[in-house]
C-alpha positions, 0 to 999 in steps of 0.5 A: 499499499502507498504513502502519502505525507502532507505536512503541518508548519507553524512558525514561533515567536522569532520567525523560526518554522517548525514542520510536522510531516504526517505521514498516512499508509492505510488507515494510520498516521505518523506523525514526524517533528523536525525540529525535535524528532518527536514521533507518535501514531495517530488514527484520528485527528492527526493535523491537530494533535501536530497543530499542539506538538507544536504549540505546546513544545516550541511555541509555534502558533502562528500559520504561515499561509495565514 
């Protein structure tokens, strides 16, 4: 089964970008943070969990696409 990857990115107050990659393989999704090597599996709401990690671990809450 092929996997697909998307990403959630946020900037912190200093303008540094932090990225969590969301890899989908079947019903499971794997989250991986580029900044701190945090990894977690997620079956539901992976993008919300990625946003929560970025806000809590890196204080990165600014959406660069907004």
